[in-house]
C-alpha positions as CSV (number, residue, x, y, z in Angstrom):
1,M,46.7,34.3,18.5
2,D,44.6,36.8,16.5
3,A,40.8,37.0,16.4
4,A,40.5,34.7,13.3
5,D,42.6,32.0,15.0
6,A,40.6,32.2,18.2
7,A,37.3,31.9,16.3
8,S,38.5,28.9,14.4
9,A,39.7,27.2,17.6
10,E,36.2,27.4,19.2
11,P,34.0,24.4,18.7
12,A,31.3,24.8,16.1
13,A,27.8,25.2,17.6
14,V,25.6,22.2,17.3
15,P,22.7,23.0,14.9
16,P,19.3,22.6,16.4
17,I,17.2,19.7,15.2
18,V,14.9,20.9,12.5
19,A,11.2,20.6,13.1
20,P,9.8,17.4,11.5
21,D,7.3,19.2,9.2
22,A,9.6,22.0,8.1
23,P,10.3,22.1,4.4
24,Q,14.1,22.0,4.9
25,A,13.7,18.7,6.7
26,G,12.0,17.2,3.6
27,W,8.5,17.2,4.9
28,Q,6.8,19.7,2.5
29,P,3.4,18.5,1.2
30,E,3.7,15.6,-1.2
31,S,1.6,14.4,-4.0
32,W,-1.3,11.9,-3.6
33,W,0.8,9.5,-5.5
34,A,3.3,9.5,-2.7
35,L,0.5,8.6,-0.2
36,L,-0.7,5.9,-2.5
37,A,2.8,4.4,-2.6
38,Y,3.0,4.5,1.2
39,L,-0.3,2.7,1.5
40,V,0.4,0.1,-1.2
41,C,3.9,-0.7,0.2
42,G,2.7,-0.8,3.8
43,F,-0.9,-2.2,3.7
44,G,-0.8,-3.9,0.4
45,V,2.4,-5.8,0.9
46,F,1.4,-6.8,4.4
47,I,-1.9,-8.2,3.3
48,L,-0.2,-10.2,0.5
49,V,2.4,-11.5,2.9
50,S,-0.2,-12.3,5.5
51,L,-2.2,-14.4,3.0
52,L,1.0,-16.2,2.0
53,V,1.8,-16.9,5.6
54,Q,-1.6,-18.3,6.3
55,L,-1.4,-20.5,3.2
56,A,2.0,-21.8,4.3
57,F,0.6,-22.8,7.6
58,R,-2.6,-24.2,6.0
59,R,-4.6,-21.5,7.8
60,Q,-3.9,-23.1,11.1
61,F,-3.2,-20.5,13.8
62,T,-0.3,-21.8,15.9
63,I,2.3,-19.8,17.7
64,A,4.5,-20.2,14.6
65,T,1.8,-18.6,12.5
66,S,1.4,-15.7,14.9
67,A,5.2,-15.2,15.1
68,A,5.4,-15.1,11.3
69,L,2.6,-12.5,11.1
70,Y,4.2,-10.3,13.8
71,G,7.4,-10.5,11.7
72,A,5.6,-9.6,8.5
73,N,3.9,-6.6,10.3
74,F,7.3,-5.3,11.4
75,V,9.0,-5.8,8.1
76,C,6.2,-4.3,6.0
77,F,5.4,-1.2,8.1
78,A,8.8,-0.4,9.5
79,G,10.4,-1.2,6.2
80,T,8.1,1.1,4.2
81,A,8.7,3.9,6.7
82,Y,12.4,3.4,6.6
83,L,12.8,3.1,2.8
84,L,10.2,5.6,1.7
85,G,10.2,8.0,4.6
86,M,13.8,8.1,5.6
87,R,16.1,6.8,2.9
88,R,14.2,8.4,0.0
89,R,14.3,11.7,1.8
90,H,17.9,11.3,3.2
91,L,16.6,12.0,6.7
92,T,18.4,11.1,9.9
93,W,16.7,9.1,12.6
94,A,16.3,12.3,14.6
95,E,14.7,14.2,11.7
96,Y,12.3,11.4,11.2
97,G,11.1,11.5,14.8
98,F,13.4,9.4,16.9
99,R,14.5,12.4,18.9
100,A,15.0,13.4,22.6
101,F,12.0,14.8,24.4
102,N,11.2,16.9,27.4
103,P,11.2,14.5,30.4
104,A,8.0,16.1,31.5
105,W,6.3,14.4,28.6
106,L,7.2,10.9,29.9
107,L,4.8,11.2,32.9
108,L,2.0,12.3,30.5
109,A,2.8,9.4,28.2
110,L,2.6,6.8,30.9
111,T,-0.6,8.3,32.3
112,L,-2.1,8.2,28.8
113,A,-1.1,4.6,28.4
114,L,-3.0,3.6,31.5
115,A,-6.0,5.9,30.7
116,V,-6.4,4.7,27.1
117,L,-6.8,1.0,28.0
118,P,-10.3,1.3,29.6
119,A,-11.3,3.9,27.0
120,R,-10.4,1.5,24.3
121,G,-12.4,-1.2,26.0
122,L,-15.5,1.0,26.3
123,A,-15.3,2.0,22.7
124,A,-15.0,-1.6,21.6
125,Y,-18.0,-2.6,23.8
126,L,-20.2,0.2,22.4
127,A,-19.3,-0.5,18.8
128,E,-20.1,-4.2,19.3
129,R,-23.4,-3.5,21.0
130,L,-24.5,-1.0,18.3
131,R,-23.7,-3.5,15.6
132,G,-25.2,-6.4,17.6
133,T,-22.2,-8.6,17.3
134,D,-21.3,-8.8,21.0
135,F,-17.7,-9.7,20.2
136,T,-18.7,-12.8,18.1
137,D,-16.5,-11.3,15.3
138,I,-13.3,-11.2,17.3
139,Q,-12.2,-14.8,16.8
140,L,-9.6,-13.9,14.2
141,R,-7.9,-11.5,16.6
142,M,-8.0,-14.1,19.4
143,D,-6.5,-16.7,17.0
144,L,-3.6,-14.3,16.4
145,I,-2.8,-13.2,20.0
146,A,-3.8,-16.4,21.8
147,P,-3.2,-19.3,19.3
148,S,-4.2,-22.8,20.2
149,G,-1.6,-25.4,21.0
150,G,1.8,-25.0,22.6
151,P,2.7,-24.0,26.1
152,L,0.8,-21.0,27.4
153,A,4.1,-19.4,28.6
154,L,5.6,-19.6,25.1
155,N,2.5,-18.2,23.5
156,F,2.6,-15.3,26.0
157,I,6.3,-14.5,25.4
158,V,5.8,-14.5,21.6
159,T,2.7,-12.4,21.8
160,L,4.3,-10.0,24.3
161,V,7.3,-9.4,22.0
162,G,5.3,-9.4,18.8
163,A,2.2,-7.4,19.7
164,G,3.6,-5.6,22.7
165,L,7.0,-4.4,21.4
166,L,7.5,-5.0,17.6
167,A,4.1,-3.9,16.4
168,P,4.2,-0.6,18.3
169,V,7.6,0.3,16.8
170,A,6.6,-0.6,13.3
171,E,3.2,1.0,13.4
172,E,4.3,4.2,15.0
173,M,7.0,4.6,12.3
174,F,4.4,4.0,9.6
175,F,1.1,5.5,10.9
176,R,2.5,8.5,12.8
177,G,5.9,9.0,11.3
178,L,4.7,8.6,7.7
179,I,0.9,8.7,7.2
180,H,0.1,11.3,9.9
181,R,2.8,13.6,8.8
182,W,1.7,13.4,5.2
183,F,-1.8,14.6,6.1
184,S,-0.4,17.1,8.7
185,A,1.8,18.8,6.1
186,R,-1.2,19.1,3.7
187,F,-4.2,19.7,5.9
188,G,-2.9,20.7,9.4
189,M,-2.9,19.0,12.8
190,W,-6.5,18.1,13.6
191,P,-7.6,16.9,10.2
192,A,-4.5,14.8,10.2
193,V,-5.2,13.4,13.6
194,F,-8.6,12.1,12.6
195,I,-7.8,10.9,9.1
196,S,-4.6,9.1,10.1
197,S,-6.4,7.6,13.1
198,A,-9.1,6.3,10.8
199,I,-6.5,4.7,8.5
200,F,-4.8,3.2,11.6
201,A,-8.2,1.8,12.7
202,A,-8.8,0.4,9.2
203,G,-5.6,-1.5,9.6
204,H,-7.2,-3.4,12.4
205,A,-10.5,-4.2,10.6
206,D,-10.9,-7.8,11.7
207,S,-13.8,-6.8,14.0
208,V,-15.9,-3.7,14.6
209,G,-14.7,-3.6,18.3
210,V,-11.1,-3.7,17.3
211,V,-11.6,-0.9,14.8
212,A,-13.3,1.3,17.4
213,S,-10.6,0.5,20.0
214,S,-7.8,1.2,17.5
215,F,-9.4,4.5,16.4
216,V,-9.4,5.8,20.0
217,L,-5.8,4.8,20.5
218,G,-4.9,6.4,17.2
219,L,-6.4,9.7,18.2
220,V,-4.3,9.8,21.4
221,L,-1.1,8.8,19.6
222,A,-1.5,11.2,16.7
223,A,-2.2,14.1,19.0
224,L,0.7,13.2,21.3
225,Y,3.1,12.9,18.4
226,D,2.0,16.2,16.8
227,R,2.6,18.0,20.1
228,S,5.8,16.3,21.2
229,R,7.4,15.6,17.8
230,S,8.9,12.4,19.3
231,L,8.1,8.9,18.1
232,W,9.8,7.6,21.2
233,L,6.8,8.9,23.2
234,T,4.1,7.4,21.0
235,I,6.0,4.1,20.9
236,A,6.1,4.2,24.8
237,V,2.3,4.7,25.0
238,H,1.5,2.2,22.3
239,A,3.8,-0.5,23.7
240,T,2.7,0.0,27.3
241,N,-0.9,-0.1,26.3
242,N,-0.5,-3.3,24.2
243,C,1.7,-5.0,26.8
244,L,-0.9,-4.3,29.5
245,A,-3.6,-5.8,27.2
246,V,-1.5,-8.9,26.5
247,V,-0.7,-9.4,30.2
248,L,-4.4,-9.0,31.2
249,L,-5.6,-11.4,28.5
250,Y,-3.1,-14.1,29.4
251,A,-3.8,-13.7,33.1
252,V,-7.4,-14.5,32.4
253,L,-6.4,-17.5,30.2
254,A,-4.1,-18.7,33.0
255,V,-6.9,-18.4,35.6
256,Q,-9.4,-20.2,33.3
257,G,-6.9,-23.0,32.9
258,Q,-6.5,-23.4,36.6
259,L,-10.3,-23.5,37.1
260,R,-10.9,-26.3,34.6
């Protein structure tokens, strides 16, 4: 066997994963029209579908209404990220951000998930106090995550799956994998962290406390994603944080039910 045959017999080296924001991975700065398309297809369609869902259920927030809204959230945000962020650019899942990560990041991610929860609560409390609303404007959010009627256990399962699992996947694909990376490619890391977090917070604008809470979470998730380049990590933090919030809320509701 000569040298040429020996070389051809050796397995080809596996090419390294291209950094997400590198031009060859399809993440060079895009036009403002592209950003507008992302926001219209994500936010705009979700708002429209949400209104249609509420009309279909006659604006009565039951567990079926909540389940339909969680489904709309997933389809609109994950669908926009997949169609405009992946398919349009011909990216693999790994190039988009669903890539392996250093195991050392996992401990940091779990620590952040626990640390962010009280920070979010404090931010929400301060925002409500400064505005003088004292959480009186949070009823819409409570109607969604703790709808009236139906067994408490069923409501808990639907909310845990919808808000604790589906929403983090869809929102990380959209807000970090698409929106944050658009701003990062154009303006750099820290401007992108703050701007994308503000847009993420605006997506939760049903009360001032929820906006402030979401902004804090967005800052952590955007910075973590920019450093780790892995959506799996931000999904882990987001999902853990949301699941803990759902569990705590329903634990309080269960106790209140026992005390009545």
